[in-house]
mmCIF file of the N, C-alpha and C atoms, coordinates in Angstrom:
data_MODEL
# 
_entry.id   MODEL 
# 
loop_
_atom_site.group_PDB 
_atom_site.id 
_atom_site.type_symbol 
_atom_site.label_atom_id 
_atom_site.label_alt_id 
_atom_site.label_comp_id 
_atom_site.label_asym_id 
_atom_site.label_entity_id 
_atom_site.label_seq_id 
_atom_site.pdbx_PDB_ins_code 
_atom_site.Cartn_x 
_atom_site.Cartn_y 
_atom_site.Cartn_z 
_atom_site.occupancy 
_atom_site.B_iso_or_equiv 
_atom_site.pdbx_formal_charge 
_atom_site.auth_seq_id 
_atom_site.auth_comp_id 
_atom_site.auth_asym_id 
_atom_site.auth_atom_id 
_atom_site.pdbx_PDB_model_num 
ATOM 1   N N  . MET A 1 1  ? -107.652 -47.275 36.192 1.00 0.00 ? 1  MET A N  1 
ATOM 2   C CA . MET A 1 1  ? -108.330 -46.054 35.789 1.00 0.00 ? 1  MET A CA 1 
ATOM 3   C C  . MET A 1 1  ? -107.425 -45.318 34.817 1.00 0.00 ? 1  MET A C  1 
ATOM 4   N N  . CYS A 1 2  ? -108.009 -44.759 33.795 1.00 0.00 ? 2  CYS A N  1 
ATOM 5   C CA . CYS A 1 2  ? -107.247 -44.123 32.735 1.00 0.00 ? 2  CYS A CA 1 
ATOM 6   C C  . CYS A 1 2  ? -107.732 -42.686 32.548 1.00 0.00 ? 2  CYS A C  1 
ATOM 7   N N  . TYR A 1 3  ? -106.801 -41.778 32.474 1.00 0.00 ? 3  TYR A N  1 
ATOM 8   C CA . TYR A 1 3  ? -107.157 -40.397 32.193 1.00 0.00 ? 3  TYR A CA 1 
ATOM 9   C C  . TYR A 1 3  ? -105.956 -39.673 31.597 1.00 0.00 ? 3  TYR A C  1 
ATOM 10  N N  . LEU A 1 4  ? -106.230 -38.722 30.723 1.00 0.00 ? 4  LEU A N  1 
ATOM 11  C CA . LEU A 1 4  ? -105.184 -37.937 30.073 1.00 0.00 ? 4  LEU A CA 1 
ATOM 12  C C  . LEU A 1 4  ? -105.550 -36.467 30.127 1.00 0.00 ? 4  LEU A C  1 
ATOM 13  N N  . PRO A 1 5  ? -104.597 -35.579 30.136 1.00 0.00 ? 5  PRO A N  1 
ATOM 14  C CA . PRO A 1 5  ? -103.172 -35.829 30.321 1.00 0.00 ? 5  PRO A CA 1 
ATOM 15  C C  . PRO A 1 5  ? -102.877 -36.133 31.786 1.00 0.00 ? 5  PRO A C  1 
ATOM 16  N N  . PRO A 1 6  ? -101.816 -36.875 32.056 1.00 0.00 ? 6  PRO A N  1 
ATOM 17  C CA . PRO A 1 6  ? -101.477 -37.207 33.439 1.00 0.00 ? 6  PRO A CA 1 
ATOM 18  C C  . PRO A 1 6  ? -100.852 -35.997 34.157 1.00 0.00 ? 6  PRO A C  1 
ATOM 19  N N  . ASN A 1 7  ? -101.661 -35.287 34.927 1.00 0.00 ? 7  ASN A N  1 
ATOM 20  C CA . ASN A 1 7  ? -101.174 -34.134 35.692 1.00 0.00 ? 7  ASN A CA 1 
ATOM 21  C C  . ASN A 1 7  ? -102.067 -33.936 36.918 1.00 0.00 ? 7  ASN A C  1 
ATOM 22  N N  . LYS A 1 8  ? -101.763 -32.958 37.727 1.00 0.00 ? 8  LYS A N  1 
ATOM 23  C CA . LYS A 1 8  ? -102.516 -32.742 38.971 1.00 0.00 ? 8  LYS A CA 1 
ATOM 24  C C  . LYS A 1 8  ? -103.974 -32.368 38.706 1.00 0.00 ? 8  LYS A C  1 
ATOM 25  N N  . ILE A 1 9  ? -104.245 -31.670 37.626 1.00 0.00 ? 9  ILE A N  1 
ATOM 26  C CA . ILE A 1 9  ? -105.630 -31.304 37.297 1.00 0.00 ? 9  ILE A CA 1 
ATOM 27  C C  . ILE A 1 9  ? -106.431 -32.557 36.960 1.00 0.00 ? 9  ILE A C  1 
ATOM 28  N N  . SER A 1 10 ? -105.851 -33.458 36.175 1.00 0.00 ? 10 SER A N  1 
ATOM 29  C CA . SER A 1 10 ? -106.529 -34.712 35.849 1.00 0.00 ? 10 SER A CA 1 
ATOM 30  C C  . SER A 1 10 ? -106.714 -35.565 37.099 1.00 0.00 ? 10 SER A C  1 
ATOM 31  N N  . ASP A 1 11 ? -105.696 -35.597 37.965 1.00 0.00 ? 11 ASP A N  1 
ATOM 32  C CA . ASP A 1 11 ? -105.811 -36.338 39.226 1.00 0.00 ? 11 ASP A CA 1 
ATOM 33  C C  . ASP A 1 11 ? -106.988 -35.813 40.044 1.00 0.00 ? 11 ASP A C  1 
ATOM 34  N N  . ALA A 1 12 ? -107.072 -34.485 40.178 1.00 0.00 ? 12 ALA A N  1 
ATOM 35  C CA . ALA A 1 12 ? -108.155 -33.874 40.942 1.00 0.00 ? 12 ALA A CA 1 
ATOM 36  C C  . ALA A 1 12 ? -109.505 -34.172 40.304 1.00 0.00 ? 12 ALA A C  1 
ATOM 37  N N  . SER A 1 13 ? -109.574 -34.133 38.990 1.00 0.00 ? 13 SER A N  1 
ATOM 38  C CA . SER A 1 13 ? -110.819 -34.407 38.283 1.00 0.00 ? 13 SER A CA 1 
ATOM 39  C C  . SER A 1 13 ? -111.326 -35.815 38.584 1.00 0.00 ? 13 SER A C  1 
ATOM 40  N N  . VAL A 1 14 ? -110.426 -36.783 38.581 1.00 0.00 ? 14 VAL A N  1 
ATOM 41  C CA . VAL A 1 14 ? -110.809 -38.167 38.856 1.00 0.00 ? 14 VAL A CA 1 
ATOM 42  C C  . VAL A 1 14 ? -111.338 -38.292 40.280 1.00 0.00 ? 14 VAL A C  1 
ATOM 43  N N  . VAL A 1 15 ? -110.628 -37.720 41.239 1.00 0.00 ? 15 VAL A N  1 
ATOM 44  C CA . VAL A 1 15 ? -111.057 -37.801 42.646 1.00 0.00 ? 15 VAL A CA 1 
ATOM 45  C C  . VAL A 1 15 ? -112.396 -37.104 42.840 1.00 0.00 ? 15 VAL A C  1 
ATOM 46  N N  . MET A 1 16 ? -112.565 -35.916 42.254 1.00 0.00 ? 16 MET A N  1 
ATOM 47  C CA . MET A 1 16 ? -113.831 -35.189 42.369 1.00 0.00 ? 16 MET A CA 1 
ATOM 48  C C  . MET A 1 16 ? -114.971 -35.990 41.751 1.00 0.00 ? 16 MET A C  1 
ATOM 49  N N  . ASN A 1 17 ? -114.718 -36.619 40.599 1.00 0.00 ? 17 ASN A N  1 
ATOM 50  C CA . ASN A 1 17 ? -115.752 -37.409 39.931 1.00 0.00 ? 17 ASN A CA 1 
ATOM 51  C C  . ASN A 1 17 ? -116.163 -38.604 40.781 1.00 0.00 ? 17 ASN A C  1 
ATOM 52  N N  . ILE A 1 18 ? -115.200 -39.270 41.382 1.00 0.00 ? 18 ILE A N  1 
ATOM 53  C CA . ILE A 1 18 ? -115.518 -40.412 42.244 1.00 0.00 ? 18 ILE A CA 1 
ATOM 54  C C  . ILE A 1 18 ? -116.368 -39.952 43.424 1.00 0.00 ? 18 ILE A C  1 
ATOM 55  N N  . TYR A 1 19 ? -115.960 -38.869 44.072 1.00 0.00 ? 19 TYR A N  1 
ATOM 56  C CA . TYR A 1 19 ? -116.719 -38.343 45.211 1.00 0.00 ? 19 TYR A CA 1 
ATOM 57  C C  . TYR A 1 19 ? -118.142 -37.974 44.786 1.00 0.00 ? 19 TYR A C  1 
ATOM 58  N N  . TYR A 1 20 ? -118.258 -37.243 43.678 1.00 0.00 ? 20 TYR A N  1 
ATOM 59  C CA . TYR A 1 20 ? -119.557 -36.815 43.147 1.00 0.00 ? 20 TYR A CA 1 
ATOM 60  C C  . TYR A 1 20 ? -120.442 -38.025 42.863 1.00 0.00 ? 20 TYR A C  1 
ATOM 61  N N  . SER A 1 21 ? -119.875 -39.048 42.214 1.00 0.00 ? 21 SER A N  1 
ATOM 62  C CA . SER A 1 21 ? -120.634 -40.243 41.857 1.00 0.00 ? 21 SER A CA 1 
ATOM 63  C C  . SER A 1 21 ? -121.090 -41.029 43.088 1.00 0.00 ? 21 SER A C  1 
ATOM 64  N N  . LEU A 1 22 ? -120.246 -41.103 44.099 1.00 0.00 ? 22 LEU A N  1 
ATOM 65  C CA . LEU A 1 22 ? -120.571 -41.870 45.304 1.00 0.00 ? 22 LEU A CA 1 
ATOM 66  C C  . LEU A 1 22 ? -121.502 -41.140 46.261 1.00 0.00 ? 22 LEU A C  1 
ATOM 67  N N  . ASN A 1 23 ? -121.732 -39.846 46.020 1.00 0.00 ? 23 ASN A N  1 
ATOM 68  C CA . ASN A 1 23 ? -122.544 -39.050 46.938 1.00 0.00 ? 23 ASN A CA 1 
ATOM 69  C C  . ASN A 1 23 ? -123.811 -38.500 46.310 1.00 0.00 ? 23 ASN A C  1 
ATOM 70  N N  . GLY A 1 24 ? -124.380 -39.240 45.361 1.00 0.00 ? 24 GLY A N  1 
ATOM 71  C CA . GLY A 1 24 ? -125.698 -38.909 44.839 1.00 0.00 ? 24 GLY A CA 1 
ATOM 72  C C  . GLY A 1 24 ? -125.746 -38.050 43.597 1.00 0.00 ? 24 GLY A C  1 
ATOM 73  N N  . LYS A 1 25 ? -124.598 -37.647 43.063 1.00 0.00 ? 25 LYS A N  1 
ATOM 74  C CA . LYS A 1 25 ? -124.545 -36.818 41.849 1.00 0.00 ? 25 LYS A CA 1 
ATOM 75  C C  . LYS A 1 25 ? -125.409 -35.572 41.969 1.00 0.00 ? 25 LYS A C  1 
ATOM 76  N N  . ASN A 1 26 ? -125.358 -34.922 43.125 1.00 0.00 ? 26 ASN A N  1 
ATOM 77  C CA . ASN A 1 26 ? -126.071 -33.666 43.340 1.00 0.00 ? 26 ASN A CA 1 
ATOM 78  C C  . ASN A 1 26 ? -125.125 -32.501 43.052 1.00 0.00 ? 26 ASN A C  1 
ATOM 79  N N  . PRO A 1 27 ? -125.631 -31.410 42.476 1.00 0.00 ? 27 PRO A N  1 
ATOM 80  C CA . PRO A 1 27 ? -124.757 -30.266 42.188 1.00 0.00 ? 27 PRO A CA 1 
ATOM 81  C C  . PRO A 1 27 ? -123.977 -29.785 43.409 1.00 0.00 ? 27 PRO A C  1 
ATOM 82  N N  . PHE A 1 28 ? -124.591 -29.841 44.592 1.00 0.00 ? 28 PHE A N  1 
ATOM 83  C CA . PHE A 1 28 ? -123.887 -29.386 45.791 1.00 0.00 ? 28 PHE A CA 1 
ATOM 84  C C  . PHE A 1 28 ? -122.749 -30.324 46.184 1.00 0.00 ? 28 PHE A C  1 
ATOM 85  N N  . ASN A 1 29 ? -122.705 -31.540 45.619 1.00 0.00 ? 29 ASN A N  1 
ATOM 86  C CA . ASN A 1 29 ? -121.594 -32.462 45.858 1.00 0.00 ? 29 ASN A CA 1 
ATOM 87  C C  . ASN A 1 29 ? -120.428 -32.179 44.918 1.00 0.00 ? 29 ASN A C  1 
ATOM 88  N N  . CYS A 1 30 ? -120.564 -31.178 44.077 1.00 0.00 ? 30 CYS A N  1 
ATOM 89  C CA . CYS A 1 30 ? -119.528 -30.896 43.087 1.00 0.00 ? 30 CYS A CA 1 
ATOM 90  C C  . CYS A 1 30 ? -118.950 -29.497 43.241 1.00 0.00 ? 30 CYS A C  1 
ATOM 91  N N  . SER A 1 31 ? -119.244 -28.823 44.317 1.00 0.00 ? 31 SER A N  1 
ATOM 92  C CA . SER A 1 31 ? -118.754 -27.461 44.497 1.00 0.00 ? 31 SER A CA 1 
ATOM 93  C C  . SER A 1 31 ? -117.249 -27.415 44.744 1.00 0.00 ? 31 SER A C  1 
ATOM 94  N N  . PHE A 1 32 ? -116.779 -28.179 45.699 1.00 0.00 ? 32 PHE A N  1 
ATOM 95  C CA . PHE A 1 32 ? -115.358 -28.207 46.057 1.00 0.00 ? 32 PHE A CA 1 
ATOM 96  C C  . PHE A 1 32 ? -114.798 -26.796 46.195 1.00 0.00 ? 32 PHE A C  1 
ATOM 97  N N  . ASN A 1 33 ? -115.537 -25.998 46.961 1.00 0.00 ? 33 ASN A N  1 
ATOM 98  C CA . ASN A 1 33 ? -115.126 -24.611 47.239 1.00 0.00 ? 33 ASN A CA 1 
ATOM 99  C C  . ASN A 1 33 ? -114.920 -23.809 45.951 1.00 0.00 ? 33 ASN A C  1 
ATOM 100 N N  . GLY A 1 34 ? -115.788 -24.040 44.981 1.00 0.00 ? 34 GLY A N  1 
ATOM 101 C CA . GLY A 1 34 ? -115.751 -23.291 43.729 1.00 0.00 ? 34 GLY A CA 1 
ATOM 102 C C  . GLY A 1 34 ? -114.806 -23.842 42.673 1.00 0.00 ? 34 GLY A C  1 
ATOM 103 N N  . THR A 1 35 ? -114.169 -24.974 42.937 1.00 0.00 ? 35 THR A N  1 
ATOM 104 C CA . THR A 1 35 ? -113.224 -25.519 41.966 1.00 0.00 ? 35 THR A CA 1 
ATOM 105 C C  . THR A 1 35 ? -113.812 -26.643 41.122 1.00 0.00 ? 35 THR A C  1 
ATOM 106 N N  . GLY A 1 36 ? -115.002 -27.128 41.475 1.00 0.00 ? 36 GLY A N  1 
ATOM 107 C CA . GLY A 1 36 ? -115.631 -28.218 40.737 1.00 0.00 ? 36 GLY A CA 1 
ATOM 108 C C  . GLY A 1 36 ? -116.496 -27.697 39.604 1.00 0.00 ? 36 GLY A C  1 
ATOM 109 N N  . LEU A 1 37 ? -116.706 -28.549 38.613 1.00 0.00 ? 37 LEU A N  1 
ATOM 110 C CA . LEU A 1 37 ? -117.503 -28.191 37.453 1.00 0.00 ? 37 LEU A CA 1 
ATOM 111 C C  . LEU A 1 37 ? -118.194 -29.444 36.934 1.00 0.00 ? 37 LEU A C  1 
ATOM 112 N N  . ILE A 1 38 ? -119.501 -29.359 36.726 1.00 0.00 ? 38 ILE A N  1 
ATOM 113 C CA . ILE A 1 38 ? -120.240 -30.475 36.138 1.00 0.00 ? 38 ILE A CA 1 
ATOM 114 C C  . ILE A 1 38 ? -120.178 -30.316 34.622 1.00 0.00 ? 38 ILE A C  1 
ATOM 115 N N  . VAL A 1 39 ? -119.701 -31.356 33.937 1.00 0.00 ? 39 VAL A N  1 
ATOM 116 C CA . VAL A 1 39 ? -119.607 -31.311 32.476 1.00 0.00 ? 39 VAL A CA 1 
ATOM 117 C C  . VAL A 1 39 ? -120.575 -32.314 31.869 1.00 0.00 ? 39 VAL A C  1 
ATOM 118 N N  . THR A 1 40 ? -120.999 -32.043 30.660 1.00 0.00 ? 40 THR A N  1 
ATOM 119 C CA . THR A 1 40 ? -121.923 -32.941 29.972 1.00 0.00 ? 40 THR A CA 1 
ATOM 120 C C  . THR A 1 40 ? -121.250 -33.638 28.797 1.00 0.00 ? 40 THR A C  1 
ATOM 121 N N  . GLN A 1 41 ? -120.031 -33.246 28.463 1.00 0.00 ? 41 GLN A N  1 
ATOM 122 C CA . GLN A 1 41 ? -119.301 -33.860 27.359 1.00 0.00 ? 41 GLN A CA 1 
ATOM 123 C C  . GLN A 1 41 ? -118.313 -34.890 27.914 1.00 0.00 ? 41 GLN A C  1 
ATOM 124 N N  . ASP A 1 42 ? -118.255 -36.063 27.301 1.00 0.00 ? 42 ASP A N  1 
ATOM 125 C CA . ASP A 1 42 ? -117.363 -37.128 27.726 1.00 0.00 ? 42 ASP A CA 1 
ATOM 126 C C  . ASP A 1 42 ? -115.907 -36.673 27.611 1.00 0.00 ? 42 ASP A C  1 
ATOM 127 N N  . PRO A 1 43 ? -115.142 -36.685 28.718 1.00 0.00 ? 43 PRO A N  1 
ATOM 128 C CA . PRO A 1 43 ? -113.745 -36.239 28.674 1.00 0.00 ? 43 PRO A CA 1 
ATOM 129 C C  . PRO A 1 43 ? -112.758 -37.316 28.214 1.00 0.00 ? 43 PRO A C  1 
ATOM 130 N N  . SER A 1 44 ? -113.261 -38.465 27.779 1.00 0.00 ? 44 SER A N  1 
ATOM 131 C CA . SER A 1 44 ? -112.374 -39.550 27.335 1.00 0.00 ? 44 SER A CA 1 
ATOM 132 C C  . SER A 1 44 ? -111.529 -39.100 26.144 1.00 0.00 ? 44 SER A C  1 
ATOM 133 N N  . VAL A 1 45 ? -110.294 -39.648 26.069 1.00 0.00 ? 45 VAL A N  1 
ATOM 134 C CA . VAL A 1 45 ? -109.373 -39.309 24.991 1.00 0.00 ? 45 VAL A CA 1 
ATOM 135 C C  . VAL A 1 45 ? -108.846 -40.595 24.384 1.00 0.00 ? 45 VAL A C  1 
ATOM 136 N N  . GLY A 1 46 ? -109.152 -40.839 23.116 1.00 0.00 ? 46 GLY A N  1 
ATOM 137 C CA . GLY A 1 46 ? -108.678 -42.044 22.435 1.00 0.00 ? 46 GLY A CA 1 
ATOM 138 C C  . GLY A 1 46 ? -109.099 -43.320 23.149 1.00 0.00 ? 46 GLY A C  1 
ATOM 139 N N  . LYS A 1 47 ? -108.130 -44.188 23.439 1.00 0.00 ? 47 LYS A N  1 
ATOM 140 C CA . LYS A 1 47 ? -108.419 -45.442 24.132 1.00 0.00 ? 47 LYS A CA 1 
ATOM 141 C C  . LYS A 1 47 ? -108.512 -45.261 25.642 1.00 0.00 ? 47 LYS A C  1 
ATOM 142 N N  . CYS A 1 48 ? -108.276 -44.054 26.119 1.00 0.00 ? 48 CYS A N  1 
ATOM 143 C CA . CYS A 1 48 ? -108.355 -43.758 27.536 1.00 0.00 ? 48 CYS A CA 1 
ATOM 144 C C  . CYS A 1 48 ? -109.800 -43.350 27.856 1.00 0.00 ? 48 CYS A C  1 
ATOM 145 N N  . ILE A 1 49 ? -110.566 -44.280 28.388 1.00 0.00 ? 49 ILE A N  1 
ATOM 146 C CA . ILE A 1 49 ? -111.988 -44.074 28.654 1.00 0.00 ? 49 ILE A CA 1 
ATOM 147 C C  . ILE A 1 49 ? -112.176 -43.616 30.091 1.00 0.00 ? 49 ILE A C  1 
ATOM 148 N N  . TYR A 1 50 ? -112.799 -42.459 30.261 1.00 0.00 ? 50 TYR A N  1 
ATOM 149 C CA . TYR A 1 50 ? -113.062 -41.892 31.575 1.00 0.00 ? 50 TYR A CA 1 
ATOM 150 C C  . TYR A 1 50 ? -114.218 -42.649 32.218 1.00 0.00 ? 50 TYR A C  1 
ATOM 151 N N  . GLN A 1 51 ? -114.021 -43.133 33.421 1.00 0.00 ? 51 GLN A N  1 
ATOM 152 C CA . GLN A 1 51 ? -115.064 -43.881 34.131 1.00 0.00 ? 51 GLN A CA 1 
ATOM 153 C C  . GLN A 1 51 ? -116.165 -42.950 34.607 1.00 0.00 ? 51 GLN A C  1 
ATOM 154 N N  . VAL A 1 52 ? -117.412 -43.306 34.352 1.00 0.00 ? 52 VAL A N  1 
ATOM 155 C CA . VAL A 1 52 ? -118.556 -42.489 34.751 1.00 0.00 ? 52 VAL A CA 1 
ATOM 156 C C  . VAL A 1 52 ? -119.157 -43.053 36.016 1.00 0.00 ? 52 VAL A C  1 
# 
């Protein structure tokens, strides 16, 4: 899995995305106590492709 920049925010984003994807992609699966955000723009950077 590839994501940039490598930091705790990116780590959390990847974990939240996996959880969201595995649980039906419902808005309520992305709340994470107010820290989650559904985005519509691809967060990939260069050759680092974000898994959808």
